[in-house]
C-alpha positions in Angstrom: -68.9 -41.5 -55.8 -70.1 -39.7 -52.6 -67.2 -41.4 -50.7 -64.6 -40.0 -53.1 -66.1 -36.5 -52.9 -65.9 -36.6 -49.1 -62.2 -37.6 -49.3 -61.4 -34.8 -51.7 -63.2 -32.2 -49.4 -61.2 -33.5 -46.3 -58.0 -33.2 -48.2 -58.7 -29.6 -49.3 -59.7 -28.5 -45.8 -56.5 -30.1 -44.4 -54.3 -28.4 -47.0 -55.9 -25.0 -46.4 -55.4 -25.3 -42.6 -51.8 -26.2 -43.0 -51.2 -23.3 -45.3 -52.8 -20.9 -42.9 -50.6 -22.2 -40.0 -47.5 -21.9 -42.0 -48.4 -18.3 -42.9 -49.0 -17.5 -39.2 -45.6 -18.8 -38.2 -43.8 -16.7 -40.9 -45.7 -13.5 -39.8 -44.8 -14.1 -36.2 -41.1 -14.6 -37.1 -41.1 -11.3 -39.0 -42.8 -9.2 -36.2 -41.1 -10.6 -33.1 -37.5 -9.3 -33.9 -38.7 -5.8 -34.3 -40.4 -5.9 -30.9 -37.3 -7.4 -29.2 -35.0 -4.9 -30.9 -37.1 -1.9 -29.7 -37.2 -3.1 -26.1 -33.5 -2.8 -25.4 -33.3 0.6 -27.0 -35.8 1.9 -24.4 -34.0 0.2 -21.5 -30.6 1.5 -22.7 -31.8 5.1 -22.9 -33.1 5.1 -19.4 -29.9 5.4 -17.4 -28.3 7.9 -19.7 -27.9 11.3 -18.0 -29.1 14.3 -20.0 -26.9 17.4 -20.4 -29.5 19.3 -18.4 -29.2 16.9 -15.5 -25.4 17.2 -15.5 -25.8 21.0 -15.6 -28.1 20.8 -12.6 -25.5 18.8 -10.7 -22.8 21.4 -11.5 -25.1 24.2 -10.5 -25.9 22.5 -7.2 -22.2 22.2 -6.5 -21.6 25.8 -7.3 -24.5 26.8 -5.2 -23.1 24.7 -2.3 -19.7 26.3 -2.7 -21.1 29.8 -2.6 -23.4 29.2 0.3 -20.7 27.5 2.2 -18.5 30.5 1.7 -21.3 32.8 2.9 -21.8 30.7 6.1 -18.0 30.7 6.7 -18.1 34.5 6.6 -21.2 34.7 8.9 -20.6 32.1 11.7 -23.5 33.3 13.9 -26.0 32.8 11.1 -24.4 29.5 10.2 -24.7 28.2 13.7 -28.4 28.9 13.8 -29.2 27.6 10.4 -27.3 24.3 11.0 -29.3 23.8 14.2 -32.6 24.7 12.5 -32.5 24.8 8.7 -36.2 25.8 8.5 -35.3 29.3 9.8 -34.2 30.1 6.2 -37.9 30.1 5.3 -38.8 32.3 8.3 -39.4 35.8 7.0 -38.9 37.3 10.4 -35.5 35.6 10.9 -34.4 36.5 7.4 -35.3 40.2 7.9 -33.3 40.2 11.2 -30.2 39.1 9.2 -29.8 41.6 6.3 -26.7 39.8 5.0 -28.7 36.6 4.6 -31.6 38.4 3.1 -29.3 40.1 0.5 -27.6 36.8 -0.2 -30.8 35.0 -0.9 -32.0 37.8 -3.2 -28.8 37.7 -5.2 -28.8 33.8 -5.4 -32.3 32.7 -6.4 -31.0 29.2 -7.1 -30.0 28.7 -3.5 -33.2 30.4 -2.3 -35.2 27.9 -4.4 -33.3 24.9 -3.1 -33.7 26.0 0.5 -37.4 26.8 -0.1 -38.1 23.3 -1.4 -36.1 21.3 1.2 -34.0 23.2 3.7 -32.9 20.2 5.7 -31.6 18.3 2.6 -29.8 21.4 1.3 -28.2 22.1 4.7 -27.1 18.4 5.0 -25.4 18.7 1.5 -23.8 22.0 2.6 -22.3 20.4 5.7 -20.9 17.5 3.7 -19.4 19.9 1.3 -18.0 21.9 4.3 -16.4 18.8 5.8 -14.7 17.9 2.5 -13.4 21.4 2.2 -12.0 21.3 5.7 -10.4 17.9 5.0 -8.7 19.2 1.9 -7.5 22.3 3.6 -6.2 20.2 6.5 -4.3 18.0 4.1 -2.8 21.0 2.3 -1.7 22.5 5.7 -0.1 19.2 6.8 1.6 18.8 3.4 3.1 22.3 3.7 4.3 21.8 7.2 5.7 18.4 6.3 7.6 19.8 3.4 9.0 22.7 5.5 10.2 20.3 8.3 11.8 18.0 5.7 13.8 20.9 4.4 14.7 22.2 7.9 15.8 19.2 9.9 17.3 21.2 12.7 14.0 22.9 13.4 12.1 19.7 12.9 14.2 17.8 15.5 13.4 20.5 18.1 9.7 21.0 17.5 9.0 17.3 17.3 10.4 17.0 20.8 8.6 20.1 22.0 5.7 21.4 19.7 5.1 24.3 22.1 8.2 25.9 20.5 6.0 26.9 17.6 4.3 29.4 19.9 7.6 30.6 21.6 8.2 34.0 20.2 11.9 33.9 21.1 12.4 30.6 19.3 10.5 31.7 16.2 12.5 35.0 16.0 15.8 33.0 16.1 14.6 30.9 13.1 13.8 33.4 10.3 12.7 30.6 7.9 10.1 29.4 10.4 8.9 32.9 11.0 8.4 33.4 7.3 6.7 30.1 6.9 4.1 30.8 9.6 3.4 34.2 8.2 2.8 32.7 4.7 0.7 29.8 6.1 -1.9 31.3 8.5 -3.9 28.1 8.5 -0.9 26.1 9.8 -0.1 28.9 12.3 -3.7 28.9 13.7 -3.7 25.1 14.1 -0.3 25.2 15.9 -1.5 28.0 18.1 -4.6 26.1 19.2 -3.3 22.6 19.5 0.4 22.3 18.8 0.8 18.7 20.1 -2.3 17.4 18.3 -1.3 19.0 15.0 2.3 17.7 15.2 0.9 14.2 15.8 -1.2 14.6 12.7 1.9 15.8 10.8 3.8 12.8 11.8 1.0 10.5 10.8 0.9 12.3 7.5 4.6 11.9 7.1 4.4 8.2 7.8 1.6 7.8 5.2 3.8 9.7 2.7 6.7 7.3 3.5 4.4 4.3 3.0 3.3 5.7 -0.4 6.9 6.0 -1.4 7.6 2.5 -0.2 4.6 1.1 -2.0 5.8 2.7 -5.2 9.1 1.1 -4.6 12.3 2.7 -3.4 14.1 1.2 -6.4 12.6 3.5 -9.1 12.8 6.6 -6.9 16.4 5.8 -5.8 17.5 5.1 -9.4 15.9 8.2 -10.8 17.2 10.3 -7.9 20.8 9.1 -8.7 20.2 9.9 -12.4 19.1 13.5 -11.6 22.0 13.9 -9.2 24.4 13.1 -12.1 22.5 15.3 -14.6 21.8 18.6 -12.8 20.8 20.4 -15.9 18.0 18.0 -16.6 17.1 17.9 -12.9 16.6 21.6 -12.7 14.3 21.7 -15.7 12.1 18.7 -14.8 11.7 19.8 -11.2 10.4 23.1 -12.5 8.1 21.4 -15.1 7.6 17.7 -14.5 5.5 17.4 -17.7 8.7 17.7 -19.7 9.4 14.1 -18.8 6.5 13.1 -21.1 7.6 15.5 -23.8 9.1 13.5 -26.7 10.9 16.5 -28.1 12.5 17.2 -24.7 13.6 13.5 -24.5 15.1 13.6 -27.9 17.2 16.6 -26.9 18.4 14.8 -23.9 19.7 11.3 -25.0 20.7 10.3 -21.5 17.2 10.8 -20.2 15.7 8.9 -23.1 18.1 6.0 -22.6 17.4 6.0 -18.8 13.6 5.8 -19.3 14.0 3.0 -21.9 16.1 1.0 -19.5 13.8 1.7 -16.5 10.2 0.9 -17.6 9.0 1.2 -14.0 10.0 4.8 -13.8 8.6 5.4 -17.3 5.3 4.0 -16.4 5.0 6.1 -13.2 5.9 9.2 -15.1 3.4 8.5 -17.8 0.6 8.2 -15.3 1.3 11.3 -13.2 4.7 13.1 -13.6 3.8 15.7 -11.0 3.2 13.1 -8.3 6.3 11.1 -9.2 8.5 14.2 -9.0 7.0 15.2 -5.7 7.9 11.8 -4.4 11.4 12.0 -5.9 12.0 15.3 -4.2 10.8 14.0 -0.8 13.2 11.0 -1.3 16.0 13.4 -2.2 15.4 15.5 0.9 15.4 12.5 3.2 18.5 11.1 1.5 20.3 14.4 2.2 19.0 14.5 5.8 20.3 10.9 6.3 23.7 11.9 4.8 23.8 15.0 7.1 23.0 12.8 10.1 25.7 10.3 9.1 28.3 13.0 8.6 27.3 14.6 11.9 27.4 11.3 13.7 30.8 10.3 12.3 32.3 13.8 13.1 31.1 13.5 16.7 32.6 10.0 16.9 35.9 11.4 15.6 35.9 13.9 18.4 35.2 11.1 20.9 38.1 9.1 19.6 40.3 12.2 19.7 39.6 12.4 23.5 40.1 8.6 24.0 43.4 7.8 22.3 43.6 4.3 23.8 40.2 3.2 22.3 41.1 5.0 19.1 44.4 3.1 18.6 42.7 -0.3 19.3 39.8 0.4 16.9 42.2 1.6 14.3 44.1 -1.7 14.5 41.0 -3.8 14.6 37.7 -1.9 13.6 35.6 -5.1 14.2 36.1 -4.5 18.0 33.4 -1.9 17.7 31.0 -4.8 17.1 32.4 -6.9 19.9 30.0 -6.8 22.9 32.6 -7.9 25.3 35.0 -5.2 24.2 32.4 -2.5 24.3 31.2 -3.5 27.8 34.8 -3.4 29.0 35.0 0.3 27.9 32.0 2.0 29.7 32.6 5.4 28.0 32.5 3.8 24.6 29.4 1.8 25.6 27.6 5.0 26.9 28.5 6.9 23.7 27.2 4.2 21.4 24.0 3.8 23.4 23.4 7.6 23.1 24.0 7.3 19.3 22.1 4.3 18.0 22.4 5.3 14.4 26.2 5.4 14.7 26.1 2.0 16.4 24.1 0.6 13.5 26.6 2.0 11.0 29.5 0.4 12.9 27.7 -2.9 12.8 27.5 -2.7 9.0 30.7 -1.0 8.0 33.0 -0.7 11.0 36.2 0.0 9.0 34.8 2.7 6.8 33.1 4.5 9.8 36.2 4.4 12.0 38.5 5.6 9.2 36.2 8.5 8.3 35.8 9.4 12.0 39.6 9.5 12.5 40.1 11.6 9.4 37.5 14.1 10.6 38.9 13.9 14.1 42.4 14.6 12.8 41.2 17.6 10.9 39.6 19.0 14.0 42.7 18.2 16.1 44.8 20.2 13.7 42.5 23.2 13.8 42.4 22.9 17.6 46.2 23.0 17.7 46.1 26.2 15.8 43.7 27.7 18.4 45.3 26.1 21.4 42.2 24.1 22.4 41.6 20.4 22.9 39.3 18.5 20.7 35.7 18.9 21.9 36.7 21.8 24.2 34.5 24.9 24.0 35.3 28.5 24.8 35.0 29.3 28.5 32.0 31.3 29.5 32.7 35.0 30.1 32.7 36.1 33.7 29.7 38.0 34.7 
């Protein structure tokens, strides 16, 4: 009987322990998710920037901009503070510079930043100043590059001799250049101080712009340029306001434009990302195309004059234009060889399209010859200089 009672007691104790263990597991399972869920919420909230912090950043940028402008207007004070920022907290120094004293009184935020850590604030100001200078320099280079692209005759001369920018006689003879320099004092000052260095920077800028156009692909630009050339009314409007290219109502009113963009997804994609940038690139492309055409016409016209003064070569090339590509023939005619060496672009055109170039040259040469007959002068002959 005692043995049975002990067995019953053991069974009750075992069952009770098992029940307690099971209850503990369930409680742990219920409490653990809440703790794991709250933890991420605290970690996620940490990196978020509060509106006040963003406002502080904006305030600091505004303060830097104002202080940078003040220093630009007071170069002597700027030089001393950049060498020794702690001077800003020197009462004697501030009193000796009334403009600085007044500025700090009117800008308590700047005064507070400088009071806490003058070195750090001045470092930030100098970084800001460098960025401003870089942006101003890029604007000046872009303005000069655009001017030279649209005035190839001036560009050719100043690229050979940048000192012409400071030649009063040369500037006076080119009214567009004179107006440009008056309207762009930053460019004028740079050219006055270092004309060679600034022109080198302009040429590097131009090369970078060309690479950008090439990276974007000449295909889309060339295709869109041809489209605008054949649709001058659309061209005039979108060059004034590139955002019209993204305007559905404008596209609907111009079915040709709508169809072109549907057939040219590359152009459509570039326009959707940044219509202003794309139109700037298109206009640079158009100017360079026009410059190339002008050079080609000028080169062909000059070759026509050469042929007019060398009838034997003209007759032979007229019968067989490919002779212009024949090294042996060219070497046997030293005057032709010297002319082509002096005009490598023409030589390249003759290598690619000898018949078209020679026909065009002879046509222009004959026009000049006829006008020369009317005036009694030979082709290429200039008016004699008046006697002194």
